[in-house]
N, C-alpha and C positions, 0 to 999 in steps of 0.2 A: 564519476569515481575511478572510474578505473587511473584515470588523472594525478586525481587529489592524492589515490596513494603513495604513486610511483612517486610522487614530489617530498609526501612524507618519512617517503624508505630513503629516499635519495640525502635528504639533511639527516637522519640519521646516522648514516655510514657518512658521510661528512664527519659529523660530532664527534666519532669513533673512532676514525683518523683524525681529529684535531687532537683532541684528545692524548692518542703518544705524541703529537709529535714533539718536541722542548724546539720553545720558548728564544732563539737565537740570539747568545749572548751580545752585551754592546760594543762589546772588540772587535765584529763582521764586521765591522766598517771601511768600504768598497772607497780608495778615492775615485774623486769626479776626474775625466781626462782630459786634454788640455782637444779643444774641440778643433781645433783645424788640424792639427800630424793628425789625428786619429780620424779626421777624414780621411786628409791625404793616403794615409795608411788602407782605410775601405776604399776608397779609388778604388788602387793599385793591382790591388784584392779584390774586386770587383768587373774591374776589366778585361786581365786575362784568366779570368774562371777560374781562381785559386782557396783551393781549401783552410783553415787553422785550426784545427783545435782548440785554438782559441774561442774559437765561437761555436763549433760540431758541440763540444766538448763543456761549453757556458760558463769558460772561467773569469771569476772575483775578478780575476788582475787584468780583464781586458785593455782595459784601459791606459790604466796603467804601461801599463808593456808598448800598445797600441802610440802615444804619447808620445816614450822617448824613442820612438825607432825601431823596436824591436818583433818579432812573429814569429809564432813554432808552424809550419807549416806541415798539412799535413798533403801527405801524395797518397796513391791507389786508392781514389776519388771517399766521399765522406759518406759511405753503407759500410755498416761495420759485416762476417759474420757472424760473429758472434755477438751474446748479447748476457756480458757482462751488469751483475745489480747493481752499478755505483755508477756506468758510465749512460752519458748522455747524448752519445753516438745512436746516431737512427742505427737499428739489422734487417738484413735485410741479404735481396742479393742482387749485385755490385756487381755495374756494369763493367765489363772490359776494360782492362788503364791502357789511359792514355797517351797517344808511347810520343804526344808532344809537353807531355808535362813537363820533363825532368827540363825542358829551354827554356819552360812557358816559371819556372819558379830558377831561374838562374838568371835568370834575362832580373824580372825583378827582386834576387836579390841583386844586385848590381842600382836596379835605379833608384834602388831604396839605398845606395851608398852601405847595407851594413858591413861592422868589425864581423860582427860571429851571428849566425843561424844557428836555427835546430827547423830537425827534422821526424818528425813523425809519420806513422799511418795507419791504417787502420788496418783492424785481421785479414790477409785478407786470405782462409783456407784452401780457397776452391781452384786458386794457380797453385802449381804442380813443386816451381818454387817460390811459395808464401808470397812472391813479389820482390821476389833476393835481387834478379837482376836488374828492379824497376832501381830499386834504390842503388845500386851503383853508378846507372848513366845521371842517374838526380846529382848523386855529391863525383864525382867525378868532373860533368859539364859544366856543376858551382868551380869548381878549380881552377877549371878551366877560364873564362868568363870571370871569377872574383879571386885569385888568389892568393887575396892577402886574408881573405876573409875564411878564419876557421870555423868547422861545422864541428857540433852534435846531433851523429843520427840516434833519436830514442826511438829504437827499434820491441815491433810484438816478440814470440815467444820462438816462431820460423820454426811452432810443431816441432822442436828442440836438435830438429836437424843444421851439424852444425857444417855440413856442406855449405849449404845455404847463409849460413852467417857466416865465414869466410869467404862469399862473394861478398858483401858488404864489407867487410875487414880492410879485403885487399885498394876498395877505394879509399882508402886511408881520410876515414874524418881523426878528429884530431879526441873526440868522445866520442866513444857510443854506450848510450845510457838503455836501462830495463831497469820496467817497472815490477817491486815484489808488489805490492799496489799495497799487502796487509798481511800479520801474521798465519803463521800456518797454520795452525787450529779453523782461518775461516779463510783459506783461502777459498776451499767446494762452493762457500756459500759466497762467497764474494765474485772468484774470476770461473766463467764459462770457460769448463775444458782446457785449460790453465792449472800448472801440475806447480809449486812450490818451489822442489827436486831439480825440476825442470828448471825455473830461471835464477835456480843458483846455480846450474854446473852451465849458463849462457852463458851467467857471469862474471865463471870460472874462468870459462874461454877466452871469452875476450883480456881480462884480466893474464892472463902468460899472456895474450899472443903480443904484450908490447903495449897494448889499446886503453887509452884512460878505463876505467868503466864505472857507471853512473848505478844507482838506484836508488827510490823512493818507499813513501810507505804512506798511508794516513790514515788515521787514526781516527775516532768517535766511531768506531763499526758494530763493538764489545768485546778488544783486543783489554790485556791486563798492561799494568807495565812493564812485570816479568816479562810476557812475548815482546811487545817492544824490544826490550837490553838481551832477550836468544836472536831475536832477526838482525838486530849489530848484529853480536858475533857469529851468526851466518853471515850476515854480508861482508868483512872483514876476513873468516877464513878463506870466500874467492876471492880474494885479492881485490874488494871493491872499498875505492876509497874515496867516492863523492855520496854520500846522503843528502834525501831533500826530504822531511817532514812534515804535515801540513795536518791539515782539517778535515773529515767528509763532510762532504755537505749535501745533503739527499736533492736531487735536478727538480724529480715529480714523486704526488703520489706512488707512482709504480715500482721504483728504488727500494730498496733497503730505507731500513726509516737512521737518522744516525742518534746512536746508545747517550754517550756526553759529547759534552763541548767542551775541551781541553783548556786549561787555562793556559794563555800567555806565557805566567812562570812554568808552566811545567814543560813547556814548550821548551825552552828558557832554558830546564835545568837534563831536558835531552839534545838538546845541544851543546852543554857543558859534560856530558857525559859521553860523546857519540866521537868531541874531540879526545877527551882521556883518553879511552880506547883506544884509539889511531886512526880513527876518517884525517884528511885534511881537511876538507868542504862539510862542512853540515851549513847545512839549513831549515832553520827551523824555526820553525809557526802560525797560527792560525790557515792564515793563505796560502802559503807559500803552495806551486805548484812546482812538477817535474822540473819547470824551465823558468823558475823563477830567479832570475841572475842569472842565469845560466856563461854567459857571459865570462865570469865570476876563473869559473872552474880549471878553462883553461889556462 
């Protein structure tokens, strides 16, 4: 009797959830990967025990990017100290940083013959410097072993600590990216512990340092078009000239639901507006993610 009740209750709850889930539109189709190149990339990463945001973050473009020989490496482990409600990276107590990881990343970049590489990381609020020294070592080793490879550092907010940010800046990546993720009104709901104004301060400091700054936002979390335009203005005021705009996709039932699917036409419209406002590079379409076509932004 109890088992029957639990089964019925589970079915009822699932029905409730399914009633609130928007059906994915036809334009959200993922390209099938080149099997040979995809397997080569996966084997290299597995052999060196390296993490990518492509896998840990369930990126829809993994097949396309890996097939073209590009990947976004995720350093400092694959366990985040925060639990943002949009992100599929696992949350918990991370292991200590792997001191050999910078060398492993550099070896992988060399082995893959990458002309451009994107490095990102989980949030490491458990570390005194939020992982800044590990970041710096990774970038410097890549520059020594692959001097012609350009680097984008897609960093967390470093808890707003400018000294830690300066540590990363001194390693001289060509682009430093930090995502706002969403509009100001929704930041507290979407991003755990993060602050909209702190993120803008980080981006402004990067811009003033002379490095190219970049940021990205997701649509479909409940923002209005007017709020998207205001976010563009805030980024431009902070000196940011590269922006990515993509559709939020709900990873699991535990994450925030999709409030709307933005049409490809509207994404094109946002791109035209962003360029007219003063952005130099704009990636805007449903499946765009932070490092999509990142090599073009250098």
